[in-house]
C-alpha positions as CSV (number, residue, x, y, z in Angstrom):
1,M,69.0,-5.7,21.8
2,Q,66.7,-7.0,19.1
3,R,67.0,-10.7,18.3
4,P,65.7,-11.3,14.8
5,F,63.4,-14.3,14.6
6,I,64.6,-16.8,12.0
7,W,62.0,-18.5,9.9
8,A,63.1,-21.5,7.8
9,H,61.5,-20.7,4.4
10,R,60.0,-24.0,3.3
11,G,62.3,-25.6,5.8
12,A,66.1,-25.5,5.3
13,S,65.4,-25.4,1.6
14,K,69.0,-24.6,0.7
15,I,70.2,-28.0,1.9
16,A,67.1,-30.2,1.5
17,P,64.1,-30.4,-0.8
18,E,61.6,-27.6,0.1
19,N,58.5,-28.3,2.1
20,T,59.5,-31.8,3.1
21,M,60.0,-33.4,6.5
22,A,63.7,-33.6,5.6
23,A,63.9,-29.9,5.2
24,F,61.9,-29.2,8.3
25,A,64.1,-31.6,10.4
26,A,67.2,-30.0,9.0
27,A,65.9,-26.5,10.0
28,V,65.3,-27.7,13.5
29,E,68.8,-29.1,13.7
30,L,70.2,-25.8,12.4
31,G,68.5,-23.8,15.2
32,A,65.6,-22.1,13.3
33,D,63.0,-20.4,15.5
34,G,60.2,-21.4,13.2
35,L,59.2,-23.2,10.0
36,E,57.4,-21.6,7.1
37,L,55.4,-23.9,4.8
38,D,52.8,-23.8,2.1
39,I,49.5,-25.7,1.9
40,H,47.2,-26.9,-0.8
41,L,44.2,-29.3,-0.6
42,S,44.2,-32.7,-2.3
43,R,41.2,-33.8,-4.3
44,D,39.8,-35.4,-1.2
45,G,40.2,-32.3,0.9
46,I,43.4,-33.1,2.8
47,P,45.8,-30.3,3.5
48,V,49.2,-31.3,2.0
49,V,52.5,-29.3,2.2
50,I,53.6,-28.0,-1.3
51,H,54.2,-24.6,-2.6
52,D,52.9,-24.8,-6.2
53,E,49.4,-25.6,-7.2
54,S,50.9,-28.0,-9.8
55,L,53.2,-31.0,-9.1
56,E,55.8,-30.7,-11.8
57,R,58.5,-28.5,-10.2
58,T,59.0,-30.3,-6.9
59,T,57.7,-33.9,-7.5
60,D,57.8,-36.5,-10.2
61,G,54.1,-36.1,-10.7
62,R,52.1,-34.1,-13.2
63,G,49.0,-32.0,-13.0
64,L,47.3,-30.1,-10.2
65,V,47.5,-31.0,-6.6
66,A,43.8,-30.5,-6.4
67,D,43.2,-33.2,-9.0
68,A,45.0,-35.9,-7.1
69,S,43.9,-37.9,-4.1
70,L,46.0,-38.0,-1.0
71,E,46.8,-41.6,-1.8
72,Q,48.1,-40.6,-5.2
73,L,50.1,-37.7,-3.8
74,Q,51.8,-39.9,-1.2
75,Q,53.2,-42.1,-3.9
76,L,55.1,-39.2,-5.5
77,D,58.8,-38.5,-5.0
78,A,59.2,-35.0,-3.7
79,G,63.0,-35.2,-3.1
80,G,64.7,-36.7,-6.2
81,W,64.5,-33.4,-8.1
82,F,66.7,-31.8,-5.5
83,S,69.3,-34.5,-5.0
84,P,69.6,-38.3,-5.4
85,D,70.2,-38.3,-1.6
86,F,66.5,-37.4,-1.1
87,M,65.0,-39.8,-3.6
88,G,61.7,-41.1,-2.4
89,E,61.0,-38.2,0.1
90,P,57.2,-37.9,0.3
91,L,54.9,-35.0,0.3
92,P,53.9,-34.4,3.9
93,T,50.5,-33.6,5.2
94,I,49.9,-30.7,7.5
95,A,48.7,-33.3,10.1
96,E,52.1,-35.0,10.0
97,V,53.9,-31.6,10.4
98,L,51.7,-30.7,13.4
99,S,52.3,-34.0,15.0
100,A,56.0,-33.8,14.6
101,F,56.7,-30.1,15.4
102,S,53.8,-28.7,17.6
103,G,55.2,-27.5,20.9
104,K,58.8,-27.5,19.5
105,L,58.9,-24.3,17.4
106,S,56.6,-21.9,15.7
107,L,54.9,-22.8,12.4
108,N,54.0,-20.3,9.7
109,L,51.3,-21.8,7.4
110,E,50.9,-20.0,4.1
111,L,47.4,-20.5,2.7
112,K,46.3,-20.1,-0.9
113,E,42.6,-20.9,-0.6
114,F,40.0,-20.3,2.1
115,S,38.8,-24.0,2.0
116,A,42.3,-25.0,3.0
117,G,42.1,-22.6,5.9
118,V,38.9,-24.2,7.2
119,E,40.5,-27.6,7.1
120,V,43.6,-26.3,8.9
121,L,41.5,-24.7,11.7
122,S,39.9,-28.1,12.3
123,L,43.3,-29.8,12.6
124,L,44.6,-27.1,14.9
125,R,41.9,-28.0,17.5
126,Q,43.7,-31.3,17.9
127,H,47.1,-29.6,18.6
128,P,46.4,-27.0,21.3
129,D,50.2,-26.7,22.0
130,A,50.9,-25.6,18.4
131,E,52.2,-22.1,18.0
132,I,50.8,-21.1,14.6
133,V,50.8,-18.1,12.3
134,I,48.6,-18.3,9.2
135,S,49.7,-16.0,6.4
136,S,48.4,-15.3,3.0
137,F,48.5,-12.9,0.0
138,D,44.7,-13.3,-0.2
139,Y,43.3,-10.6,2.1
140,D,39.7,-11.8,1.6
141,L,40.9,-15.2,2.9
142,L,42.5,-13.6,6.0
143,N,39.3,-11.7,6.6
144,G,37.3,-14.8,6.3
145,L,39.5,-16.7,8.8
146,R,39.3,-13.8,11.2
147,S,35.5,-14.0,11.2
148,L,35.8,-17.7,12.1
149,D,38.3,-17.3,14.9
150,E,39.0,-14.0,16.7
151,S,42.1,-15.4,18.4
152,L,43.9,-16.8,15.3
153,S,47.3,-15.3,14.6
154,L,47.2,-13.9,11.1
155,A,50.0,-12.3,9.0
156,V,49.6,-10.3,5.9
157,L,51.9,-11.1,3.0
158,F,52.9,-8.3,0.7
159,D,54.6,-8.5,-2.7
160,G,53.7,-5.2,-4.3
161,G,51.2,-2.4,-4.7
162,N,50.2,0.1,-2.0
163,W,52.0,-1.0,1.2
164,R,50.1,1.6,3.3
165,Q,46.8,0.0,2.3
166,A,48.2,-3.5,3.1
167,V,49.4,-2.3,6.5
168,R,46.0,-0.7,7.2
169,L,44.4,-4.1,6.4
170,A,46.7,-5.8,8.8
171,D,45.7,-3.4,11.5
172,E,42.0,-3.9,10.7
173,I,42.1,-7.6,11.0
174,S,44.3,-7.4,14.2
175,A,47.1,-9.2,12.4
176,C,50.1,-10.4,14.5
177,A,52.7,-9.5,11.8
178,F,53.3,-8.0,8.4
179,H,55.4,-10.0,5.9
180,P,56.8,-8.0,3.0
181,A,59.2,-9.0,0.3
182,G,62.8,-7.9,1.0
183,N,63.1,-5.7,-2.0
184,L,60.0,-3.7,-1.0
185,V,61.0,-2.9,2.6
186,C,61.7,0.7,3.5
187,R,62.1,2.6,6.7
188,R,58.7,4.3,6.4
189,M,57.0,1.0,6.1
190,V,58.8,-0.4,9.2
191,A,58.0,2.8,11.1
192,A,54.3,2.7,10.2
193,C,54.2,-0.9,11.4
194,R,56.0,0.0,14.6
195,N,53.4,2.7,15.3
196,L,50.8,0.0,15.1
197,A,52.8,-2.4,17.2
198,L,52.9,-4.7,14.2
199,P,56.1,-6.8,13.9
200,V,57.7,-7.0,10.4
201,S,59.2,-10.3,9.1
202,V,60.8,-10.1,5.7
203,W,61.2,-12.8,2.9
204,T,63.4,-14.2,1.5
205,V,66.8,-13.2,3.1
206,D,69.8,-15.4,2.5
207,Q,72.6,-12.9,2.7
208,E,74.1,-11.6,5.9
209,A,74.5,-8.1,4.5
210,Q,70.8,-7.8,3.6
211,A,69.9,-9.3,7.0
212,R,72.1,-6.7,8.8
213,S,70.5,-3.8,6.8
214,L,67.0,-5.0,7.6
215,V,67.6,-5.6,11.3
216,R,69.0,-2.0,11.5
217,M,65.7,-0.8,10.0
218,G,63.9,-2.5,12.8
219,V,62.5,-5.7,11.3
220,S,61.9,-8.4,13.9
221,G,62.0,-11.5,11.7
222,L,63.7,-13.0,8.6
223,F,62.5,-15.8,6.3
224,T,65.5,-17.6,4.9
225,N,66.3,-20.7,2.9
226,D,69.6,-20.9,4.9
227,P,68.6,-20.8,8.6
228,G,72.0,-22.2,9.6
229,A,73.9,-19.3,8.1
230,L,71.6,-16.6,9.6
231,R,71.5,-18.4,13.0
232,S,75.4,-18.3,13.0
233,A,75.3,-14.7,12.0
234,R,72.7,-13.6,14.6
235,P,75.2,-12.2,17.1
236,A,76.7,-10.0,14.4
237,L,73.2,-8.9,13.3
238,V,72.3,-7.9,16.9
239,S,75.7,-6.1,17.4
240,S,75.1,-4.0,14.3
241,L,72.3,-2.1,16.0
């Protein structure tokens, strides 16, 4: 029976502020198989964990991540927007995440820029036990990283356009997975990926009914904001096959 792999999308972001150590720790407690997180570079070239290129939505800062030094970023509150219980939660660096979770569960690092990928590759050399997937919507970025490291686990993110072309690209760069948006998944897409031995993990799935439908299609992984709920529902998801 297929056992869908449960990725905690930005950590357990339903119950803790996204892309923080609190959200990642909660995801581990809830039994997630892996953590998904997003990376941008600070002004001084340090990979920090935040989804947006700007600070306003998930911190008390203003402006672009790229315009602030790591020291400035580490003074921001990345938790108070979510709940007073998380007031003072800092923005983590990717180095902190690797130190805390390498060897414990898989990490899916979503990159927005090639320069961040180069910095991440440097950090990964210090964590040989880390089980890493690097994903991106930027296919040139993925191609560039493949040219730097033939063994790197790469995943192609897909949010619209020609899925056949995106699947072909994934095959060409020897990707380890294809990551489409949930509303774009169809049986033909999953079958095409299966023919290439390309696992499909879908984002972002928080409802058991949608998860059940996707697992029946043959997807192998689910990105969710609520890993506890899907972890509890996993026996039902498997039995629906």
